N, C-alpha and C positions, 0 to 999 in steps of 0.2 A: 504496500500499499502507499503511496507515496501521496504525500500532502504540504504543498506550500501556502500559507498563510499572512493577510494584513491585517494587521492587529488596529482596532479600534478603540476609546475610552471607556472603561466598564458605565453602564448605566444600565438603572430598571428596568426601561423598556426599550428592546434593541429588535431592528429590523435585521434577519439574519439572509443573507443571497450567498449565492455561489454556482458554480458548475462542476458538474459529474460525469465524465467520460471513461472512455475502459483505458484500461494499462496497455492493452493487448496493441491499439492500432489508432489510440487519441481519438477515434470520433465519440462527439457528444453522446449520451445515452438518455434518451427518452423514456418518460416514464419512472424513472426511479423512485421509489417510497425514501422520502427523508421524517423522521418523527422524534420530536423531544425525548427523550427516555422516561418514561413511567408517566406522560398524559398524552391528551389526543393532539395535540398542536403538531403539525408537519407541513410538507406540501411534497409536490410530483413535480419533477422534471416536466419542462417542455420540451420540443422538437429538438429543441440546441441544447438541450441538457443542462441549463439553467433554472432556477428555483429562487423563491423568495419568500419569506414568512414572518411573521412579527411573536416576538417572546415577550410578553408583558411585565413578565418578573424575571430576570434574568440571576444565576448564581457562577461563579467560577467553575463551579463542579457541573454544570451543564452537558449532558452528551447527548448526539444523535445520534440515531441508529438507522443508517443508509442500507438500503437493500431491494434489491433488483434480482429476477430471474437466471441467473446462469451464472451469477456474479456472486464474491465471497461476502455475507455480511460485514458490514463494518461499526463499529462504535467511536463514532471521534469527538472527543473530548472538546470542547469551546474555548477553556481558560481565556473568558472573555473577549474573541475573536467576532468577528461579524460579519467576515469576508473567507469563505473556503472554496478550494478549489482540491477537487480531491477522484483520485483515480480508481477503477475499482479494479480488480483481480479475478479473472473470471475462475468459476467454480468447475471443474471437472467432477468433481463430486457432488454434484446436484441430480440426484435422482429423480424429482419432479421434472426435469426438463426434458424436453423431448429431443432425440436424436435419430438422425436418418436409417432405416431400415431396409433392409430388400424391399426393390418396386419405389422405394421415395416415401416410404410409409412412416409417417411421424410415430413413435414409440418413445415411451419412458423407458428408462434403463430397467425398471424393479418388474417391467412385464414382461421382459426375455427369460427365456429358462432355456438359450442356448449361451453358448460360448460368443462372443462378441469383444473385441477390443479395437479401443477409438487409439487414431491416432489425429493430434492437431497437428496443426502449418508450423508450430515451432519447433516439436519432436522430430517432425518430417526432415528440416532443411537445417537443423543445428549446426551438422556439418557441411552444407552448401556442397550436398552430391548434386549432378549436371541432372540427375535422374531421380522416376519416383522408387524404383526397386533399389537403389542404390541406399537411398534415405531410408529403407524398410530393412536392411539387412540387420539383424542381431536383437531387434526391437521388440519383436512379436512370436510369443509362446506360442508353437506348433507349425513355424511358418520357417521352410527350407530354402535358403536363395545358393543357389550356383553360377559364377561365369562361365556363360557358353561363348564369350569371344572377350578379346580382349583390345589393345589398341585403342584410338578414340573411339568415343563411347562406346564403352562395352554393354554388351546385354547381359540379363539377369533369366535365372528359369527359377520360377515361383512355383513350390507345390506344399500345399497344407495336409497335413496328417499322413503323409506316406504317399506311395503310390498303391493305386486302386485298381489300376488296368495295367495288363503286363505288356499288350503294344500300344494303346491307345492313350490320349490325351490325358495327363494327370494335372495339369498345370491349372493354377485357379483361376475362375473367370473373373474377367475385369469390365467392371460397369463405372462408368464416367454419367453422371449427372441422370443416371437412368436410362443409359443408352451401352449395351453391352460392345464391347471392342475387342480387336486384337490385341492380344497379352505382349505384344510387342511394344506397343505405345507406352509401355512404362518408361522406357527409354529414349521417348520423345516426347511426353508431356511434360509441360513446366512444372516444373514442382513448387515455384512461386505460386502458380494460379490457386494451388490445393489449400479448400478450407481445414478439410479433416478427412480422414481415409478409416471406414469400419470396415472389420475385417472379421468374415463368418467363417470362422476353421471349419464347421461341417456343413450339411446340407440344408441347414434352414434358410440357406433361398431359394431353394432349388421350387418349391413350388412358384413362386413369381417372376424366377427368371426361365423355368422349363429345366430340364434335364442337365444341360450346359454348365450348370450350378453346383451339381453333384461333387464336384473336387472343393468346393469350398469360393466363399468370392471376395473381392475386395472391391469395395465401395468407394468411390472417391467423390466427392462434394467439391466443388470447385466455387470458389467466393462470389459473391452475389454484393452489388451496389447497398446503401445502407443510407437510411433518412436520414437528410441533414446535409449541411455543406457541401462539396465535391471534396474529395479527397485524392490528392494527387503524389503518388508514390514514386522513389526513382532509386536503382542499388545498382551498385556495378561490384563484380565477382571476380580478380585476378586470382586464377589460380595456376601452379607450377606441377610438373607432375614426372617422379623419378623413379627406376627401376630398383625395388626395394628388394630383390629375389633373384639371384646369382646362381644358375646350378655351379655344383663346385666342381672347379676344373683344376686337373695338375698345373705346374710352372716348373717342371722339375727336367721333362726329357720335349726333346724338339724332334725337327722333321727325321722321319725314316722308316723304314717298314719289314727290313729285312728280318727273316724266320729267326730266333733265337741267338738274335745278333744286336745290337745297339751302332746302326753302321747311318751316320749324316746321309741325306739326300736333298739337294738345294729344289729339290721340284716337290717333295710327296707331301700331301695334305695329311698324314697317316705320322702320331707324334710317338712313334715308336724306336727313336732314334737317341744317338747319346745325350747323356745330361748336360744344361746348359752350364758352360763354361766363359763366357763373357767375350769370347774372341768373334775377330769381326768375323763372317763368312758369305760366301753367295746365297740369292736369291735366284730361280727360278731358271730358265735359260738364257744366253747370250741372244739380245735383241737382233735384228738384220744385221746393224749396222756394227753388233761387236759388244757392243756397252753391254753390262751388267751390274744389277743391283745387289748389294751390299748392306746388309745389315748386321748389326751387334748380335751375338748369340747367347742374349739372355732375353728373359721376360719380362713382356709389358701386361700393361693392361687395358690392351685395344680391345679387345675383342666384349671387353663387358661397358668401356666406354664409347662403343660405337654406338649405343642407344643414345639417345639425345635427351636433354630434358624436354617435356613435354611442358604447353603453353596453352592454358584456354583466357580468354574474357567473354564475361557473360554482364550481358546489360539486361535490365527490366524496368517496364515502365507501365505501370497502372493507374486509372483514374475511376473512383469508385463516387457515384452520386447518387441519389434520391432524395422521393418526398414520401409523402402521407399514399399516393397513388401510382408511383413506378419508382424503381429501379434500375440502376447502368452500372456493369460493371466492364471496365474495357483495357485489355495487357497487351503487351507484345514483350517480344523476349528476341535478340540476338545473341547468338553462341559462336566465337571465333577461334577454334582450335588446332594444335597441331601435336602431334603423337610424339612418342619415345622412337619410332621407327624413322628414319630421314626421311621428306618427303613427302607424309603423310600428313592430310589435312583435312580438316572438319567445319562445317557452319550448320546452325539451326536455328531457323526465323520461325515463331509463332504467334498467334495473330487469336486473338480470344474475345469475341463476344457474349455477355449475358445479361439477360435483363427479364424482369420482371414487368407487369402492368393490372392494374384494379380498372377492369373496361367499366364495369357497374360493382355497387358491391356485393354482388354474388356470383359474377364469374371474372375470373385471373385468368393472365396467358402468360407462362414462365417459356424463356425461351434462350439457346444459347448456340454458340458456333465456334467452333476451333480450326485453325488451320496449322498444320506443324510442316515445316518442309525441311529435309535434312540432305545435304550434299558431302557426298565423300568423296575423295581423290586419295585412296589408298594404294600400295603395293599388293598385287594380286599372288602375290608369292615370299608371303611370310616365312611358310616351312621352310620353302628354298633358300631365303635369307638366312634366316638359323639355322641351317643347314652349313651353308658356307662360312660362317662362325665358326662353328664346331670344328671345321676341319681346315683351321687354320692353327699352326703351332702358334707360339705364346710370342714368340718372338719377332713374327712379325708386322710390319707397323701399318697396320688396318687404315688409321685413320688415316695415311698419307695418299692413299684411295680414294679420297674423299670427292676429287676432282678429276674422274672418268674419264672425261673427255681431254682434258691435255695433259695431266700424269703420260709419261710415257709407258709407266710401269704398272698404272689403274687401267690402261686401255684393256680391249678384248685379245690383243697381240701381246700386251706387254707382260700381262698380268703371270704372277710365276709360276702357280698354278694349271698343268695341263686337265685337270678333274674335274677342278670346280672354278666357279665364276666369282669376282670380287662380289660380297654385296650388296657395294654401294650399284654396281653396274645393276645387279638382279632387282634390287628396290627400284630405282627409278627408270628401267627397260622393262618391267612388268608391271602393269596397271591397270586399277578398277577402278572407274568414274561412276558412280552412283547417285540418284536422285531417289529419297524414300518419302513421299505425302502422304498426311492423312486428313482426312477432311470429316468430324464427327458435327454432328449438331441434333438439335430436340426442338418441337415443338408442342408445348403442353397445356392445352385447356381445361380448366377446372371450373363447375357450375356447383352453385351450392343454392340449389330453389329454398330448402328448409333447413336450420340449423343443423338437422340431425344426419341430412342427405346429402352426398354430393355426388355429380360425376366427372371423370376423370378421361381425358381421351390424350394420348402421347403418340406422338412419331418419331422416331428415333432413324438416324444416319448413320454408317461409319463406313466411309471408302479409306482404300489405300491402294494407292499409285506407286509402284517400283520400277524404274529402269536401271538397267545397269550394262555396261562397256568394258568389256576385259580385251586387252592386248597384253600381246605376249612378243618383243622382239625379234627380229633376224637377228642372226649370228652369221658372222660372214669374218672367216680367218684369211689373211694372206696365205701364200704358196707355202713360204717359209715356215710361218706357224703351223697351218697342215705338215710340215712333213717332220713337226716334231709331234704329233702326236695331235694336235687338237683338231676338232671334228666343227664343221659348220651345224647350226641347228635351224630349222623352219622358224618363222611367225605364224603367231594365230592372231585371230579378232572373233570376239564372240559381242551378240546385241541382244539381250534380253528383257524383256517388259512382262508386267504382273498387274494388274488391278484386282482386289476382291471388295466386293462391296455387302453391304450386310441391310436392309432396312426393315423395322420393326413395328407394329402397330398395337396398341394396348388400350383397350378400354375397360375402367373399373369402376363399380356402382362402389359408394361404400356408407353405412349405415353406422351410425356411433350413439346407442339410445343409454343414458342412465333408470334402471329401475329401481328404486329403494339402495339396496346394500349391492345390486349388483350393477357392472354395466356390460357392454356387448360393441365392441367392434367387429362388423362384420364387413369385407369384400368380397366383389364377384368379381371375376377378369375374365377376358377373353384376350390373345394375343394370337400374332402371327408373324414367320419371320422367315424371308425371302434371302437366299445366300447367292452370288454370282460367282465365279470366279475365270480369270482370263490372263492364259503363260501363252506367250509368243517368245520362240528365240531364233535366232540363225549365226552360223558362225563357219568360220574358213579356215582352213591350216593351208602353208605354203604359201605365206606371202610373197608379192614377186616387187613391188619397189618397199624399200626401208622406210619406215616412218610413217608411213601412209595406211592407217588402220580401217581398211573400210573393206567389207565382205567381198564386192567385187573386184578387189587386187588380189586374185589367188589363183592359183593353179586345181584344178580338180574340179568336184563336185562340193557345194556349199551345205552345209548340213542345215537342218530345218526343223521346228517342230513347233505343235501349237498344243492346247488344251484347254476346253472348254467345261466351265462344272456349273452346275444349279442346282439347288436343292429348297425346301418348304419344310417349315414344321408352323402345326396350330396346335393351339391348346386353350383348355376351359380349364378355370379353378376357382376353389373359393379358400377363403382365411378367416375364420373364426376367432377372435379374442372376447374370453369371457373373463372379469376380473368380480373380484369379489370382498368388499368392503376395502377397495386398495390395497391388500397384500399378499392376494391369493388371485393367480391368474392363469387361466387354461387354454393352450394358443392350437388351436386345428384345422390342419390346411390339407388341400386333397389336390391334385392334377391331373388330367389327360391330356396325353399330346398323341398327334398323329403325323408322322414324319414321312417323307419321300425317300428315304434311305432305304428301307426295309418292303418287302412284300406286303400285299394288299391283305394279309392274313395277319401282319404281324406289326402294324406299322401304327396299332394302337394301343397304349399302354398308360397304365395309371401307377401314382405315387402318392401315397397318403403321408405323413407327419405330423408329431404332438410333441408340444412341451409343456411344462408346468413348472409357474415359479410361485413359491411360496418365501415372502418377506415376514422373517420370524422378527425382526427389532418394531414392525409396524402391527404386527398379529400379539405381540403382548408388549404395549408401551412403556412398562414398568423395566425393560432394558433397557432403555434407553435414557433410564432416569439416572440410571450408574453412568459415570463415567468412563468405565471400561468399554461396552459394545455402542457404536452409532450407528453400524448396518449391519443384518445378518441376513442373507439371501440361501436359500436351497433351490436350486434346481435340477431338473432332467428332462433330456429330448429324446424320442425315437424317431425313425424315420426310415422309408423305404425311397430307393429312388433308382430310375431306370436312365443309362446314357447308351446311346447308337454309338460306337466308337469305329466306324468307317468310314469312307467316303463316298460323294457321291459315284454309283455305278458299280460299286464292288460286287453286284449280285451275281452279275453276268462278265464271262470271257471277254478280252477284249482285244482287238486284234489291230498289232503293231506295221507301219510300213518298213518297209528294211530295203536298201538300194546294194544290190550287188555287182562286182565288177562283171560278173560273168551270166548271169540272171536279167536283168535289170532290176527296176522294182517289184516286190511283191507282199505279201501279207503273212503274218504270223501271228498265231491265237499263244495267248498269254497264257504259262503254264498253270496257274491258278483257277482253283472253282469253287465256288460258294454255296453253302445249303441253303435253300430254296426257306428252310423254317428257322432262318438265322432271327433271332431275337435279341433286344437291348442287353446290356450287362445292367444286371440288378444288385443292388448296395441297400444293405439292412443295417441299420447299425445303433449306438445308441451312447446317451454322453449320460453322465452325475456329474454336477460340484457344487460349490459354494462361492459367494462372493462376500467380504465381510471387511467391516472399517472400525478400528481400535481407537480406543484412549484420544477421544476428541478428532478423529479422521487421523491421527498420527500414522496410524496401520491401514495400509491398503491392501487387500490380498483376493487373490482367485484361486481358484481349485477345481481341475476337470479330468476325470476320468474316461478314455472313450473306446469303442470298441465298433469297426465296421468289418463287416463280410461282404467281398464282391463276387457273385457265381456268373456263370456263363460267359465265363469270357474269349473273347472275340480274338481265336487264335488261329494259325493256320498249319495244320498236321500234316506230317507228310502219308503220302499214298502212292501205291504203283504207279510207274510211268505207263504200263500197259493202258493205262485209263485213257491215257493220251492229255494227262495233268500230271503235275509232281506234286501239289500241296492242294489241301483243301481247307477253306473258312471252313469252320465252327463254332459253337458255343459251348466250353467244356471249360471246368479248372475253379477253384477259388482262393480269392488272394485276401488274407484276413489282416487287419492295422489291428494294434490296440496300443495304448499308453498314458501317459498323463503330461499335461501342460498345466505348469502354475507361475502366476507370478506374485512380487510383493516389494511394495514400497513403503520406505519409512522417511516419517518425517523429523527427527530429533531436535530441529533446530525450526522453529520458526518464532519471530519477532519483527519488529518494526522495518529493522535493519537488515536482519537475515534469514536467509534461509537454507537450510540444508535436505534434498531428499537422496536416500539411497535407497538403489533395490536392483530388481532383474527379473528374469523371468527364467524357467528352466521347462527341457521337453526331451522326455521320453519317448521313445517309440520302436517299436517290434514288427516289421511288416514281413509276413509269413506266406510261402506259397504253401496252403494246405492240400490240396490236389491239383492234380492237370489231367492226365488221360491214361485210361487205361494202356495204351500203345505207345506212352510218351511220358516221359518223365524229367527232362530238361528241356528247355528251350532259351533261344536265344531272345535277349530284350533287344530290339527294333535292329535286327540282324547283326547287331556286333559282333567281333568276334574275342572277346574277353568276357564281355558281361553277360550273365544267364540266370535265370531260375531254375531253383529244381526244387521237386516238390518235396514237401517237410523244411524244406530252409529258409532261408532269409532272402527275399528277393534281392535282387542286384547282386549276384556273390560273381566275385568275381576266379574263373576258372580259365586255368593257362597251364603250360609246360610246366612242370616241375624237373624234379634232379629224382633220380633212383635211390630209396633208402631203404635199408632193414630194419628188421621189428625192433630196431632201436632208435631210429630217427636216425643214422647215419649216413651220410651220402655214399653210395656203393664207386669205386673208383676201378680204373683199372688197375691190374697188380703191377702192369710192365710201363705203363705211359706216365699215369697216375693220375689222367684224365677224366672227369665224374662222368656218372652215366645218365641218358636220359631216360625218366618214367615214359613206360609205353601209352599209358592213360593219364589226363590232363587233371588239375587236384585243384581244387574247392579252398583259396585260399583267404577269403575273408568279405567281407560283404561293405559293400562302398556307400549304403545310406549312414551316417552318424546314427550311433543309438542314444548319445546322448548330446544335450545342446544348452549352452546356458550363456544369459547375454547378463550383464552386470554395468547399472549405468549410475549415475551421480551428477546431481547440478547443485552447485553453491551461490547464490543469490547474497550480496552483498551491497545495498543502497543498489545503484545502477549498473554495477558489475555482474554478469551470469556466467558462471564456469561448469562447461558441461563436459563428462566425457564416458564413453561408453566400450568395453572391451565385450570379449564373444570367446566361448571354448565351444568345441566341438570335439569329440570322442566316443570308442567303440566303433571304428570303421578301417579301412584301409584303402588306398587309393594306387592308380597306376601310370608310371609314366614309361610305357615299353617304345614307342617311337623314341622319344628324346634317350631312354637310356642306352637305348640300343645305338644310337647314331654314334654318342658318345664314346664308347667303348669300341667303336668300329675306330673312329677318328684317332683314338687315342688320349681325346681330351678330358677324359673322366677322371675324377682323383682317386675312385675305386681300382681303376687300372694301376696304378702305383703302390698300392699298400702293401705290395712287398718285395720294393724298388725294381721291379721289372726286372728280377730273378727266380732262376726255378721254386717253388714252395710247397709244402704239403697243404693238398687241398685242404681246409678246416671241418673238423666233424665228420671226419670220413672212413669209410673202413674198406676193406676188400677182401677176396674170399680167399680161404685160405683151404688151397687143394689137399692139404694133406689131413686136413680135418672135413673139409665140407661146411664151415662155419664161416661167417665174416667175424674178423677181426679189427682192433682200430689200426688206422693207419698213422703212424709216427714216424714213418722214414721214405716212403715211395713219392716223391715228389713230380710234380708236369713235367715235362720234356722239355717246355717253351717256355718262359717266364714271359713271355713279349707277345708280339702279333698272332704266336700259334694258340695260345688260348685266348686271348682278350679279344681279337676279333675272328674269331670262331664261331661257326653257329653251334655246333654239336655240344662242345663243353660249355659254351659261356652264354653265346647271344641270342640263340634260337630255348633258351631256357627263360622265361618270362618271368619266370618269379623271382629272376635278380632284381627286376624293377617293380616292384611290388610292394610297398611298404606303410605305415602307421600314419592314416589320413590326421589323427591326433594333434591339435593345435589352440596353442591361445594367441589370440589377434587382439591390439589395440585397434580399435577401428575409428573413434572420432574421437577427437580433442576440441573445444573450440571456446573464446572468450570473446564474450560482447559488451560492449558498453554503451548504453544509453547514457548521450548528454544530457545532465539537469535540466528542465523547463527553465532554470533562473537564468542561465546561459544565452536560451533563446528570445527571453523576452524582448530581448531590443530587434530581433527580427518576428516581427508578427506572423509573418508568411511561411515561416517555416514550424512545423507543429514536434516534430522529431527528428532526432538525428540518432542512428547505429550505427557506431566502428566494431566491428570484431576481426578477428584471426580465427583459421579453422585448419584442422589436418585431417585426411581418413588415412586408414589402412598404415599406422605409423609405424607398429610393430608386428614381428611374426615371430612367434618362438613354436619349433617342431622337433621330434625326437631326432636324434641324430642320425637314423636313417633314411632319413627325406634330403637327399642333395640334388634334389631337380627342381620342384616348384612348390608355390601354392597351393594346400590340397582343397581352395576351394575351386579351381579350375576343373572345367569340362570342356570337352572338345565337343559335345554331343548334344544338341539342342532335342534332346528327345529322354527314354525315360533311361539310357544307359549312361548314367551321371559317373564321375569318377575313374574316367581317363584323359589324360592330356597327355599332348602330342606338341609337335614343334611349330602346326600352324599358331600357335598361341605366343605372343610375342611376354617376355617375363614379366612378373607382377611387378605393381607399381605401387608407390605411395603419393597424397598428396597433400600440398601446403599450397594455403589461398589466404586472403583478406577482404572485406568488402565495407561498401560505405551505402548506407542506407538512408535516406530522405523525405521526410514525408510533408507536405505543403498541406 
């Protein structure tokens, strides 16, 4: 609470005047109640937040009680003052305040019998993440986020309460202002436009949004204008990005690849040569003119320093205004950034227009429109660039090759290696330019002919248009270079475009009646969803003219493809909440959907749900009379949802066009067949929980236990090829999830100048494949060669090659060569879904300063970096390849077969026959054993730290146009603590934008941390 005062002389009769504003945005608050304690004297603020009233007999001890819905009640001691200026603090614990729930329905938190977490704008943007998804990580119990891309504007995959479907989409449904939008918009929507996010962890939102909401819902409510004077806000954020985690590289040995010997080679990419000695040695072949590059044979840091410091500049502007009949919110954002990969650039432009209008007292219109355009200019060869760096010995002066056009040793012909290209050349000459734009909007009409009856019609649009041009340069060497083994390579170009649209209609009838001790909120609804998608692509290989990236500039036939998809969904639903004495609420819902994705016999399906909320502290008021219990609610919910996890036209075999060199163009039938009796996947679940606040709201906690069972998984089972097909799409199997979600926040310090809040959230989840199919016990997740589901075990198991072991777990080696043996069957090495997730946060406020921080822990899981680890060992760049000094060694924890006894005995003396390339680069004993690159995913991460300073109003009194100024500094992903076994990357990373999470590859740049500063001005 902030208060400034003007002191007047004490007198018997005084007129008290002042203004009441919101501390959150500085806007005046109309309708605030101001009363003199223990009297009926007082006033209510006008539209401009001002009030005035007279006290006939004043005392120095007079106290004003200031209260307003949604804000904390405040007692203000006058001490003879007659003019006051008070800023009220929002009260997130106000249980009578209505919140936005599924379908835009306003409910009291006490009515909700299911888990619902609210994240306000301040919590979301404290770390100044440029994306909404990034701002949610670690802050919500039950939410798992994985980074699925890196570089500029990284994307995240958000899943609530584990994977329910083996092969279908498990990501949470994203709803912006009651319009369903693609989940990818979380990386594109401006976080500064968000007013609040409500997270429905379970299927509570499925009735109003259809079966798509069975994986949980992120309800995003954007800002609206407010009654009063226009409020103009401007802010600028500048952020630096630095690589935070490098693979552990060896810096002891240089170029060489000779078996069982350390012999230097000036052109070799593999690093199995002699140890660095500081001498001057040649690099590469001599140039055509006889010149040859020389370099010190000493390690450098160039492989790490190649990744540059990223820089982004984000500017936000918004205008909020309104009166008693209408409100308007207009916002714009421009973000300009460069990534850590040289040459990568990104821009984002966002425009938003939200408004409301009261046409007549009983008829309102609510409308919004948002356009976001993202432009990328990035390398299309991240994995190639990464491989280039790995295959460079530590003494190579990579940074000298940045000018690949003019430096004679950086050109194609001059680069030292005949096997790999300069990473600067590859980054600059393999490009991908794309534009990703979103248009979303809604129009909502609401008619209230009677106080207890209203009708709502809502039309929503979500449209994404994406274009991409990918080019790979021609590589032409001189005759001299070709004589040295360098070979020309062809250039390629491709153009792709995609447009996806979703148009929805909703009609709602809402009846609200109070009958004595009972209340009824009944909603009847009908909805329709039309989806269309179009993909067009054209590409060419064998470009003729260098630098001309046009499909017409080619030899041979161009490749072309086109796909068109349509689907429809219709639904009828009913939702009823029955309340008793404002402490007991029964919520019932049911919906029937009709989908075009299934056959006529199965396209109709019904799913009901029910939840109960019992507010114990309201049922027994005497509990509140103690200082210990302020609020206690017990809740429970049961639900059944259906989800169609297949795309359009999946029921019938399709034909694909093929052009051959001798057969011309012909059509081939796909190898998949679908059951005509395919039905939706059905999820039955329940949850039990409690929410409570204790000790004058100093302790705020919630606890939830949940269980879900998803049956009838839509999977492809193998069938005899004699049928003409290789796989059959059927309903089979059961996947279960059960877990615990908790959150706890404690306010040990709360005074006029100080406030300290500490707490966090905890999640434990077990995701099990309970059954699959009588003839199928293991299934690949999204065609992954690493991630599988095994009947009776947790989903997302890492099943890869491992060493052959004896009954004591020792690796069996050859008694002559010492090389380990490969097991005939792949082994299950663990699960990639964290069993435990913990977020710890703290916020300290002292006067006008606010310090916030967030830590996150994930544990009980494994991750795999097979591609990265394999490349590191092949190149000889890995730290693990030097642990035995490149000498022959006894393979640890090994045994061999003793021919005399026929038993396995401990190996203490048989060394491998080659401690260099013979072992580390070979497949059978090392690189083809994928278990070498599977490790613990456990980590602690310092997610966020921010310090904000609000300039005191006393400093702004002479600048009447300025209402508020905030200066802040912040950092994200500051520190990462991982086990020693993790020598590769951040365990958050996942190369797959599907269910097969937990596998990272070379296609992802090294993880980064961010440092930034923000200036915000409100006029």
